[in-house]
PDB file with SEQRES, HELIX, SHEET and CRYST1 records, atoms N, CA, C and O in Angstrom:
SEQRES   1 A   74  MET ASN MET MET PRO GLY ILE GLU THR VAL PRO PRO PRO          
SEQRES   2 A   74  LYS HIS PRO ALA SER GLU PHE LEU ALA TYR GLU MET GLU          
SEQRES   3 A   74  CYS ARG SER THR LEU LYS PRO LEU LEU ALA ARG LEU LEU          
SEQRES   4 A   74  ASP MET ALA GLN SER ALA GLY TRP ASN ARG ARG THR ALA          
SEQRES   5 A   74  ALA THR ALA LEU MET PHE LEU ALA ALA HIS HIS VAL SER          
SEQRES   6 A   74  ALA ALA SER GLN ALA SER ASP LYS THR                          
HELIX    1 AA1 PHE A   20  SER A   44  1                                  25    
HELIX    2 AA2 ARG A   49  ASP A   72  1                                  24    
CRYST1    1.000    1.000    1.000  90.00  90.00  90.00 P 1           1          
ATOM      1  N   MET A   1      92.604  91.615  98.038  1.00  0.00           N  
ATOM      2  CA  MET A   1      92.439  90.379  97.455  1.00  0.00           C  
ATOM      3  C   MET A   1      92.746  89.319  98.508  1.00  0.00           C  
ATOM      4  O   MET A   1      93.829  89.363  99.091  1.00  0.00           O  
ATOM      5  N   ASN A   2      91.871  88.387  98.778  1.00  0.00           N  
ATOM      6  CA  ASN A   2      92.049  87.316  99.710  1.00  0.00           C  
ATOM      7  C   ASN A   2      92.518  85.988  99.143  1.00  0.00           C  
ATOM      8  O   ASN A   2      91.710  85.201  98.648  1.00  0.00           O  
ATOM      9  N   MET A   3      93.798  85.738  99.211  1.00  0.00           N  
ATOM     10  CA  MET A   3      94.294  84.477  98.534  1.00  0.00           C  
ATOM     11  C   MET A   3      94.462  83.299  99.373  1.00  0.00           C  
ATOM     12  O   MET A   3      94.750  82.202  98.892  1.00  0.00           O  
ATOM     13  N   MET A   4      94.276  83.517 100.703  1.00  0.00           N  
ATOM     14  CA  MET A   4      94.382  82.276 101.548  1.00  0.00           C  
ATOM     15  C   MET A   4      92.979  82.051 102.173  1.00  0.00           C  
ATOM     16  O   MET A   4      92.437  82.954 102.810  1.00  0.00           O  
ATOM     17  N   PRO A   5      92.415  80.880 101.994  1.00  0.00           N  
ATOM     18  CA  PRO A   5      91.098  80.559 102.637  1.00  0.00           C  
ATOM     19  C   PRO A   5      91.302  80.709 104.147  1.00  0.00           C  
ATOM     20  O   PRO A   5      92.361  80.342 104.658  1.00  0.00           O  
ATOM     21  N   GLY A   6      90.317  81.236 104.867  1.00  0.00           N  
ATOM     22  CA  GLY A   6      90.307  81.429 106.266  1.00  0.00           C  
ATOM     23  C   GLY A   6      91.155  82.491 106.801  1.00  0.00           C  
ATOM     24  O   GLY A   6      91.244  82.559 108.027  1.00  0.00           O  
ATOM     25  N   ILE A   7      91.853  83.413 106.013  1.00  0.00           N  
ATOM     26  CA  ILE A   7      92.512  84.427 106.380  1.00  0.00           C  
ATOM     27  C   ILE A   7      91.884  85.702 105.822  1.00  0.00           C  
ATOM     28  O   ILE A   7      91.978  85.959 104.621  1.00  0.00           O  
ATOM     29  N   GLU A   8      91.262  86.482 106.653  1.00  0.00           N  
ATOM     30  CA  GLU A   8      90.507  87.636 106.132  1.00  0.00           C  
ATOM     31  C   GLU A   8      91.447  88.894 106.128  1.00  0.00           C  
ATOM     32  O   GLU A   8      92.642  88.834 106.416  1.00  0.00           O  
ATOM     33  N   THR A   9      90.790  90.024 105.775  1.00  0.00           N  
ATOM     34  CA  THR A   9      91.636  91.213 105.686  1.00  0.00           C  
ATOM     35  C   THR A   9      92.063  91.668 107.009  1.00  0.00           C  
ATOM     36  O   THR A   9      91.390  91.332 107.983  1.00  0.00           O  
ATOM     37  N   VAL A  10      93.097  92.389 107.156  1.00  0.00           N  
ATOM     38  CA  VAL A  10      93.557  92.891 108.423  1.00  0.00           C  
ATOM     39  C   VAL A  10      92.928  94.359 108.696  1.00  0.00           C  
ATOM     40  O   VAL A  10      93.008  95.229 107.830  1.00  0.00           O  
ATOM     41  N   PRO A  11      92.348  94.572 109.844  1.00  0.00           N  
ATOM     42  CA  PRO A  11      91.674  95.894 110.076  1.00  0.00           C  
ATOM     43  C   PRO A  11      92.726  96.910 110.235  1.00  0.00           C  
ATOM     44  O   PRO A  11      93.845  96.540 110.589  1.00  0.00           O  
ATOM     45  N   PRO A  12      92.481  98.173 110.007  1.00  0.00           N  
ATOM     46  CA  PRO A  12      93.451  99.238 110.226  1.00  0.00           C  
ATOM     47  C   PRO A  12      93.690  99.468 111.728  1.00  0.00           C  
ATOM     48  O   PRO A  12      92.886  98.986 112.525  1.00  0.00           O  
ATOM     49  N   PRO A  13      94.666 100.121 112.129  1.00  0.00           N  
ATOM     50  CA  PRO A  13      94.867 100.408 113.583  1.00  0.00           C  
ATOM     51  C   PRO A  13      93.959 101.546 114.098  1.00  0.00           C  
ATOM     52  O   PRO A  13      93.655 102.518 113.406  1.00  0.00           O  
ATOM     53  N   LYS A  14      93.569 101.356 115.310  1.00  0.00           N  
ATOM     54  CA  LYS A  14      92.785 102.448 115.975  1.00  0.00           C  
ATOM     55  C   LYS A  14      93.585 103.417 116.688  1.00  0.00           C  
ATOM     56  O   LYS A  14      93.186 104.561 116.906  1.00  0.00           O  
ATOM     57  N   HIS A  15      94.859 102.916 117.103  1.00  0.00           N  
ATOM     58  CA  HIS A  15      95.737 103.875 117.776  1.00  0.00           C  
ATOM     59  C   HIS A  15      96.764 104.470 116.791  1.00  0.00           C  
ATOM     60  O   HIS A  15      97.123 103.778 115.838  1.00  0.00           O  
ATOM     61  N   PRO A  16      97.224 105.624 116.952  1.00  0.00           N  
ATOM     62  CA  PRO A  16      98.257 106.116 116.108  1.00  0.00           C  
ATOM     63  C   PRO A  16      99.647 105.512 116.431  1.00  0.00           C  
ATOM     64  O   PRO A  16      99.864 105.121 117.577  1.00  0.00           O  
ATOM     65  N   ALA A  17     100.577 105.421 115.493  1.00  0.00           N  
ATOM     66  CA  ALA A  17     101.849 104.828 115.874  1.00  0.00           C  
ATOM     67  C   ALA A  17     102.588 105.518 116.930  1.00  0.00           C  
ATOM     68  O   ALA A  17     103.451 104.926 117.577  1.00  0.00           O  
ATOM     69  N   SER A  18     102.285 106.760 117.136  1.00  0.00           N  
ATOM     70  CA  SER A  18     102.938 107.549 118.147  1.00  0.00           C  
ATOM     71  C   SER A  18     102.525 107.119 119.595  1.00  0.00           C  
ATOM     72  O   SER A  18     103.169 107.509 120.568  1.00  0.00           O  
ATOM     73  N   GLU A  19     101.450 106.319 119.706  1.00  0.00           N  
ATOM     74  CA  GLU A  19     101.095 105.754 120.924  1.00  0.00           C  
ATOM     75  C   GLU A  19     101.589 104.304 120.916  1.00  0.00           C  
ATOM     76  O   GLU A  19     100.820 103.346 120.837  1.00  0.00           O  
ATOM     77  N   PHE A  20     102.982 104.199 121.006  1.00  0.00           N  
ATOM     78  CA  PHE A  20     103.741 102.975 120.701  1.00  0.00           C  
ATOM     79  C   PHE A  20     103.168 101.786 121.350  1.00  0.00           C  
ATOM     80  O   PHE A  20     102.854 100.814 120.664  1.00  0.00           O  
ATOM     81  N   LEU A  21     102.998 101.799 122.734  1.00  0.00           N  
ATOM     82  CA  LEU A  21     102.641 100.542 123.446  1.00  0.00           C  
ATOM     83  C   LEU A  21     101.170 100.145 123.010  1.00  0.00           C  
ATOM     84  O   LEU A  21     100.909  98.983 122.698  1.00  0.00           O  
ATOM     85  N   ALA A  22     100.336 101.026 123.000  1.00  0.00           N  
ATOM     86  CA  ALA A  22      98.890 100.734 122.579  1.00  0.00           C  
ATOM     87  C   ALA A  22      98.904 100.167 121.128  1.00  0.00           C  
ATOM     88  O   ALA A  22      98.278  99.143 120.854  1.00  0.00           O  
ATOM     89  N   TYR A  23      99.584 100.809 120.263  1.00  0.00           N  
ATOM     90  CA  TYR A  23      99.681 100.469 118.841  1.00  0.00           C  
ATOM     91  C   TYR A  23     100.299  99.023 118.686  1.00  0.00           C  
ATOM     92  O   TYR A  23      99.786  98.181 117.948  1.00  0.00           O  
ATOM     93  N   GLU A  24     101.338  98.814 119.367  1.00  0.00           N  
ATOM     94  CA  GLU A  24     102.064  97.576 119.320  1.00  0.00           C  
ATOM     95  C   GLU A  24     101.151  96.378 119.785  1.00  0.00           C  
ATOM     96  O   GLU A  24     101.104  95.301 119.191  1.00  0.00           O  
ATOM     97  N   MET A  25     100.418  96.698 120.940  1.00  0.00           N  
ATOM     98  CA  MET A  25      99.547  95.636 121.581  1.00  0.00           C  
ATOM     99  C   MET A  25      98.342  95.397 120.706  1.00  0.00           C  
ATOM    100  O   MET A  25      97.852  94.268 120.677  1.00  0.00           O  
ATOM    101  N   GLU A  26      97.829  96.380 119.989  1.00  0.00           N  
ATOM    102  CA  GLU A  26      96.699  96.256 119.096  1.00  0.00           C  
ATOM    103  C   GLU A  26      97.192  95.491 117.910  1.00  0.00           C  
ATOM    104  O   GLU A  26      96.480  94.598 117.453  1.00  0.00           O  
ATOM    105  N   CYS A  27      98.324  95.761 117.387  1.00  0.00           N  
ATOM    106  CA  CYS A  27      98.928  94.974 116.242  1.00  0.00           C  
ATOM    107  C   CYS A  27      98.946  93.479 116.533  1.00  0.00           C  
ATOM    108  O   CYS A  27      98.546  92.624 115.742  1.00  0.00           O  
ATOM    109  N   ARG A  28      99.510  93.216 117.892  1.00  0.00           N  
ATOM    110  CA  ARG A  28      99.660  91.857 118.266  1.00  0.00           C  
ATOM    111  C   ARG A  28      98.334  91.100 118.334  1.00  0.00           C  
ATOM    112  O   ARG A  28      98.130  89.982 117.861  1.00  0.00           O  
ATOM    113  N   SER A  29      97.442  91.888 119.006  1.00  0.00           N  
ATOM    114  CA  SER A  29      96.089  91.118 119.143  1.00  0.00           C  
ATOM    115  C   SER A  29      95.264  91.037 117.876  1.00  0.00           C  
ATOM    116  O   SER A  29      94.336  90.232 117.796  1.00  0.00           O  
ATOM    117  N   THR A  30      95.584  91.863 116.872  1.00  0.00           N  
ATOM    118  CA  THR A  30      95.012  91.763 115.590  1.00  0.00           C  
ATOM    119  C   THR A  30      95.529  90.576 114.752  1.00  0.00           C  
ATOM    120  O   THR A  30      94.806  89.864 114.055  1.00  0.00           O  
ATOM    121  N   LEU A  31      96.871  90.444 114.900  1.00  0.00           N  
ATOM    122  CA  LEU A  31      97.565  89.407 114.097  1.00  0.00           C  
ATOM    123  C   LEU A  31      97.547  88.071 114.726  1.00  0.00           C  
ATOM    124  O   LEU A  31      97.710  87.058 114.047  1.00  0.00           O  
ATOM    125  N   LYS A  32      97.349  88.036 116.029  1.00  0.00           N  
ATOM    126  CA  LYS A  32      97.404  86.676 116.761  1.00  0.00           C  
ATOM    127  C   LYS A  32      96.373  85.579 116.137  1.00  0.00           C  
ATOM    128  O   LYS A  32      96.781  84.447 115.876  1.00  0.00           O  
ATOM    129  N   PRO A  33      95.136  85.928 115.928  1.00  0.00           N  
ATOM    130  CA  PRO A  33      94.310  84.836 115.424  1.00  0.00           C  
ATOM    131  C   PRO A  33      94.565  84.596 113.938  1.00  0.00           C  
ATOM    132  O   PRO A  33      94.195  83.521 113.466  1.00  0.00           O  
ATOM    133  N   LEU A  34      95.165  85.499 113.157  1.00  0.00           N  
ATOM    134  CA  LEU A  34      95.559  85.273 111.864  1.00  0.00           C  
ATOM    135  C   LEU A  34      96.710  84.324 111.784  1.00  0.00           C  
ATOM    136  O   LEU A  34      96.827  83.434 110.942  1.00  0.00           O  
ATOM    137  N   LEU A  35      97.545  84.606 112.744  1.00  0.00           N  
ATOM    138  CA  LEU A  35      98.802  83.610 112.781  1.00  0.00           C  
ATOM    139  C   LEU A  35      98.342  82.350 113.196  1.00  0.00           C  
ATOM    140  O   LEU A  35      98.864  81.374 112.655  1.00  0.00           O  
ATOM    141  N   ALA A  36      97.435  82.159 114.081  1.00  0.00           N  
ATOM    142  CA  ALA A  36      97.014  80.792 114.616  1.00  0.00           C  
ATOM    143  C   ALA A  36      96.348  80.202 113.419  1.00  0.00           C  
ATOM    144  O   ALA A  36      96.649  79.040 113.148  1.00  0.00           O  
ATOM    145  N   ARG A  37      95.490  80.823 112.662  1.00  0.00           N  
ATOM    146  CA  ARG A  37      94.848  80.258 111.454  1.00  0.00           C  
ATOM    147  C   ARG A  37      95.941  79.779 110.453  1.00  0.00           C  
ATOM    148  O   ARG A  37      95.881  78.653 109.960  1.00  0.00           O  
ATOM    149  N   LEU A  38      96.875  80.597 110.183  1.00  0.00           N  
ATOM    150  CA  LEU A  38      97.940  80.245 109.268  1.00  0.00           C  
ATOM    151  C   LEU A  38      98.679  79.021 109.688  1.00  0.00           C  
ATOM    152  O   LEU A  38      98.968  78.150 108.867  1.00  0.00           O  
ATOM    153  N   LEU A  39      98.989  78.939 110.946  1.00  0.00           N  
ATOM    154  CA  LEU A  39      99.624  77.785 111.550  1.00  0.00           C  
ATOM    155  C   LEU A  39      98.783  76.505 111.502  1.00  0.00           C  
ATOM    156  O   LEU A  39      99.268  75.393 111.295  1.00  0.00           O  
ATOM    157  N   ASP A  40      97.479  76.755 111.711  1.00  0.00           N  
ATOM    158  CA  ASP A  40      96.566  75.664 111.625  1.00  0.00           C  
ATOM    159  C   ASP A  40      96.573  75.053 110.176  1.00  0.00           C  
ATOM    160  O   ASP A  40      96.618  73.841 109.968  1.00  0.00           O  
ATOM    161  N   MET A  41      96.521  76.027 109.182  1.00  0.00           N  
ATOM    162  CA  MET A  41      96.526  75.578 107.869  1.00  0.00           C  
ATOM    163  C   MET A  41      97.708  74.786 107.529  1.00  0.00           C  
ATOM    164  O   MET A  41      97.567  73.718 106.934  1.00  0.00           O  
ATOM    165  N   ALA A  42      99.020  75.285 107.906  1.00  0.00           N  
ATOM    166  CA  ALA A  42     100.261  74.652 107.754  1.00  0.00           C  
ATOM    167  C   ALA A  42     100.168  73.226 108.278  1.00  0.00           C  
ATOM    168  O   ALA A  42     100.524  72.253 107.614  1.00  0.00           O  
ATOM    169  N   GLN A  43      99.661  73.160 109.530  1.00  0.00           N  
ATOM    170  CA  GLN A  43      99.568  71.886 110.198  1.00  0.00           C  
ATOM    171  C   GLN A  43      98.685  70.894 109.438  1.00  0.00           C  
ATOM    172  O   GLN A  43      99.059  69.741 109.223  1.00  0.00           O  
ATOM    173  N   SER A  44      97.505  71.375 109.039  1.00  0.00           N  
ATOM    174  CA  SER A  44      96.625  70.531 108.263  1.00  0.00           C  
ATOM    175  C   SER A  44      97.184  70.023 107.048  1.00  0.00           C  
ATOM    176  O   SER A  44      96.818  68.938 106.594  1.00  0.00           O  
ATOM    177  N   ALA A  45      98.078  70.764 106.472  1.00  0.00           N  
ATOM    178  CA  ALA A  45      98.736  70.501 105.297  1.00  0.00           C  
ATOM    179  C   ALA A  45      99.838  69.428 105.458  1.00  0.00           C  
ATOM    180  O   ALA A  45     100.350  68.892 104.475  1.00  0.00           O  
ATOM    181  N   GLY A  46     100.167  69.149 106.656  1.00  0.00           N  
ATOM    182  CA  GLY A  46     101.145  68.106 106.959  1.00  0.00           C  
ATOM    183  C   GLY A  46     102.383  68.697 107.535  1.00  0.00           C  
ATOM    184  O   GLY A  46     103.277  67.897 107.811  1.00  0.00           O  
ATOM    185  N   TRP A  47     102.605  70.054 107.781  1.00  0.00           N  
ATOM    186  CA  TRP A  47     103.721  70.619 108.246  1.00  0.00           C  
ATOM    187  C   TRP A  47     103.755  70.503 109.811  1.00  0.00           C  
ATOM    188  O   TRP A  47     102.709  70.461 110.459  1.00  0.00           O  
ATOM    189  N   ASN A  48     104.906  70.458 110.354  1.00  0.00           N  
ATOM    190  CA  ASN A  48     104.955  70.359 111.866  1.00  0.00           C  
ATOM    191  C   ASN A  48     104.696  71.923 112.290  1.00  0.00           C  
ATOM    192  O   ASN A  48     105.226  72.846 111.673  1.00  0.00           O  
ATOM    193  N   ARG A  49     103.923  72.098 113.283  1.00  0.00           N  
ATOM    194  CA  ARG A  49     103.561  73.353 113.745  1.00  0.00           C  
ATOM    195  C   ARG A  49     104.649  74.195 114.183  1.00  0.00           C  
ATOM    196  O   ARG A  49     104.679  75.399 113.927  1.00  0.00           O  
ATOM    197  N   ARG A  50     105.634  73.528 114.903  1.00  0.00           N  
ATOM    198  CA  ARG A  50     106.767  74.318 115.383  1.00  0.00           C  
ATOM    199  C   ARG A  50     107.727  74.656 114.268  1.00  0.00           C  
ATOM    200  O   ARG A  50     108.411  75.678 114.324  1.00  0.00           O  
ATOM    201  N   THR A  51     107.785  73.849 113.300  1.00  0.00           N  
ATOM    202  CA  THR A  51     108.673  74.196 112.086  1.00  0.00           C  
ATOM    203  C   THR A  51     108.039  75.301 111.309  1.00  0.00           C  
ATOM    204  O   THR A  51     108.735  76.199 110.836  1.00  0.00           O  
ATOM    205  N   ALA A  52     106.662  75.266 111.151  1.00  0.00           N  
ATOM    206  CA  ALA A  52     105.948  76.427 110.532  1.00  0.00           C  
ATOM    207  C   ALA A  52     106.148  77.759 111.222  1.00  0.00           C  
ATOM    208  O   ALA A  52     106.375  78.782 110.576  1.00  0.00           O  
ATOM    209  N   ALA A  53     106.058  77.736 112.569  1.00  0.00           N  
ATOM    210  CA  ALA A  53     106.326  78.862 113.263  1.00  0.00           C  
ATOM    211  C   ALA A  53     107.754  79.397 113.279  1.00  0.00           C  
ATOM    212  O   ALA A  53     108.015  80.600 113.319  1.00  0.00           O  
ATOM    213  N   THR A  54     108.623  78.463 113.246  1.00  0.00           N  
ATOM    214  CA  THR A  54     110.038  78.883 113.065  1.00  0.00           C  
ATOM    215  C   THR A  54     110.303  79.496 111.735  1.00  0.00           C  
ATOM    216  O   THR A  54     111.086  80.439 111.619  1.00  0.00           O  
ATOM    217  N   ALA A  55     109.643  78.961 110.701  1.00  0.00           N  
ATOM    218  CA  ALA A  55     109.831  79.466 109.377  1.00  0.00           C  
ATOM    219  C   ALA A  55     109.234  80.894 109.234  1.00  0.00           C  
ATOM    220  O   ALA A  55     109.826  81.755 108.583  1.00  0.00           O  
ATOM    221  N   LEU A  56     108.116  81.114 109.822  1.00  0.00           N  
ATOM    222  CA  LEU A  56     107.507  82.313 109.899  1.00  0.00           C  
ATOM    223  C   LEU A  56     108.345  83.367 110.551  1.00  0.00           C  
ATOM    224  O   LEU A  56     108.419  84.497 110.069  1.00  0.00           O  
ATOM    225  N   MET A  57     109.005  82.999 111.687  1.00  0.00           N  
ATOM    226  CA  MET A  57     109.877  83.945 112.345  1.00  0.00           C  
ATOM    227  C   MET A  57     111.060  84.345 111.491  1.00  0.00           C  
ATOM    228  O   MET A  57     111.392  85.523 111.357  1.00  0.00           O  
ATOM    229  N   PHE A  58     111.702  83.305 110.902  1.00  0.00           N  
ATOM    230  CA  PHE A  58     112.775  83.495 109.945  1.00  0.00           C  
ATOM    231  C   PHE A  58     112.341  84.527 108.785  1.00  0.00           C  
ATOM    232  O   PHE A  58     113.031  85.497 108.471  1.00  0.00           O  
ATOM    233  N   LEU A  59     111.173  84.210 108.222  1.00  0.00           N  
ATOM    234  CA  LEU A  59     110.697  85.035 107.042  1.00  0.00           C  
ATOM    235  C   LEU A  59     110.385  86.434 107.509  1.00  0.00           C  
ATOM    236  O   LEU A  59     110.738  87.364 106.783  1.00  0.00           O  
ATOM    237  N   ALA A  60     109.763  86.683 108.643  1.00  0.00           N  
ATOM    238  CA  ALA A  60     109.538  87.979 109.204  1.00  0.00           C  
ATOM    239  C   ALA A  60     110.866  88.699 109.469  1.00  0.00           C  
ATOM    240  O   ALA A  60     110.982  89.883 109.155  1.00  0.00           O  
ATOM    241  N   ALA A  61     111.841  88.037 110.021  1.00  0.00           N  
ATOM    242  CA  ALA A  61     113.057  88.721 110.325  1.00  0.00           C  
ATOM    243  C   ALA A  61     113.833  89.064 108.994  1.00  0.00           C  
ATOM    244  O   ALA A  61     114.485  90.104 108.906  1.00  0.00           O  
ATOM    245  N   HIS A  62     113.749  88.250 108.070  1.00  0.00           N  
ATOM    246  CA  HIS A  62     114.368  88.474 106.692  1.00  0.00           C  
ATOM    247  C   HIS A  62     113.620  89.636 106.063  1.00  0.00           C  
ATOM    248  O   HIS A  62     114.250  90.579 105.584  1.00  0.00           O  
ATOM    249  N   HIS A  63     112.356  89.598 106.052  1.00  0.00           N  
ATOM    250  CA  HIS A  63     111.516  90.812 105.523  1.00  0.00           C  
ATOM    251  C   HIS A  63     111.968  92.088 106.079  1.00  0.00           C  
ATOM    252  O   HIS A  63     112.228  93.022 105.321  1.00  0.00           O  
ATOM    253  N   VAL A  64     112.085  92.198 107.400  1.00  0.00           N  
ATOM    254  CA  VAL A  64     112.337  93.411 108.098  1.00  0.00           C  
ATOM    255  C   VAL A  64     113.803  93.793 107.763  1.00  0.00           C  
ATOM    256  O   VAL A  64     114.085  94.975 107.566  1.00  0.00           O  
ATOM    257  N   SER A  65     114.722  92.837 107.697  1.00  0.00           N  
ATOM    258  CA  SER A  65     116.128  93.078 107.394  1.00  0.00           C  
ATOM    259  C   SER A  65     116.328  93.493 105.981  1.00  0.00           C  
ATOM    260  O   SER A  65     117.199  94.316 105.699  1.00  0.00           O  
ATOM    261  N   ALA A  66     115.519  92.934 105.034  1.00  0.00           N  
ATOM    262  CA  ALA A  66     115.685  93.372 103.680  1.00  0.00           C  
ATOM    263  C   ALA A  66     115.051  94.816 103.459  1.00  0.00           C  
ATOM    264  O   ALA A  66     115.574  95.612 102.681  1.00  0.00           O  
ATOM    265  N   ALA A  67     114.027  95.082 104.100  1.00  0.00           N  
ATOM    266  CA  ALA A  67     113.376  96.405 104.149  1.00  0.00           C  
ATOM    267  C   ALA A  67     114.346  97.416 104.669  1.00  0.00           C  
ATOM    268  O   ALA A  67     114.502  98.499 104.104  1.00  0.00           O  
ATOM    269  N   SER A  68     115.036  97.043 105.807  1.00  0.00           N  
ATOM    270  CA  SER A  68     115.929  98.065 106.384  1.00  0.00           C  
ATOM    271  C   SER A  68     117.049  98.273 105.424  1.00  0.00           C  
ATOM    272  O   SER A  68     117.454  99.420 105.230  1.00  0.00           O  
ATOM    273  N   GLN A  69     117.611  97.202 104.776  1.00  0.00           N  
ATOM    274  CA  GLN A  69     118.730  97.386 103.853  1.00  0.00           C  
ATOM    275  C   GLN A  69     118.427  98.278 102.633  1.00  0.00           C  
ATOM    276  O   GLN A  69     119.232  99.087 102.172  1.00  0.00           O  
ATOM    277  N   ALA A  70     117.099  98.037 102.123  1.00  0.00           N  
ATOM    278  CA  ALA A  70     116.610  98.889 101.090  1.00  0.00           C  
ATOM    279  C   ALA A  70     116.513 100.396 101.441  1.00  0.00           C  
ATOM    280  O   ALA A  70     116.812 101.290 100.649  1.00  0.00           O  
ATOM    281  N   SER A  71     116.071 100.588 102.691  1.00  0.00           N  
ATOM    282  CA  SER A  71     116.006 101.964 103.082  1.00  0.00           C  
ATOM    283  C   SER A  71     117.287 102.681 103.385  1.00  0.00           C  
ATOM    284  O   SER A  71     117.392 103.907 103.344  1.00  0.00           O  
ATOM    285  N   ASP A  72     118.334 101.787 103.715  1.00  0.00           N  
ATOM    286  CA  ASP A  72     119.701 102.347 103.830  1.00  0.00           C  
ATOM    287  C   ASP A  72     120.310 102.807 102.580  1.00  0.00           C  
ATOM    288  O   ASP A  72     121.171 103.688 102.591  1.00  0.00           O  
ATOM    289  N   LYS A  73     119.862 102.196 101.405  1.00  0.00           N  
ATOM    290  CA  LYS A  73     120.439 102.558 100.147  1.00  0.00           C  
ATOM    291  C   LYS A  73     119.906 103.797  99.560  1.00  0.00           C  
ATOM    292  O   LYS A  73     120.458 104.336  98.600  1.00  0.00           O  
ATOM    293  N   THR A  74     118.764 104.292 100.159  1.00  0.00           N  
ATOM    294  CA  THR A  74     118.051 105.510  99.508  1.00  0.00           C  
ATOM    295  C   THR A  74     118.553 106.784 100.240  1.00  0.00           C  
ATOM    296  O   THR A  74     118.134 107.893  99.908  1.00  0.00           O  
TER     297      THR A  74                                                      
END                                                                             
């Protein structure tokens, strides 16, 4: 389901996760244009681009931290 105009689906990786460097670089190159569009959308809506980027970094870190804490409890 595409809920954000201008943000398409994310293609699956071509490299296995065991090929860490290739997998990581592929993920970055896949997400880079999506992130740029998201920041463009935030800026067009009136948000400062740096503030939006900082908010995304915070949310990403919080998401990873919450997922880590959840897996520690199981």
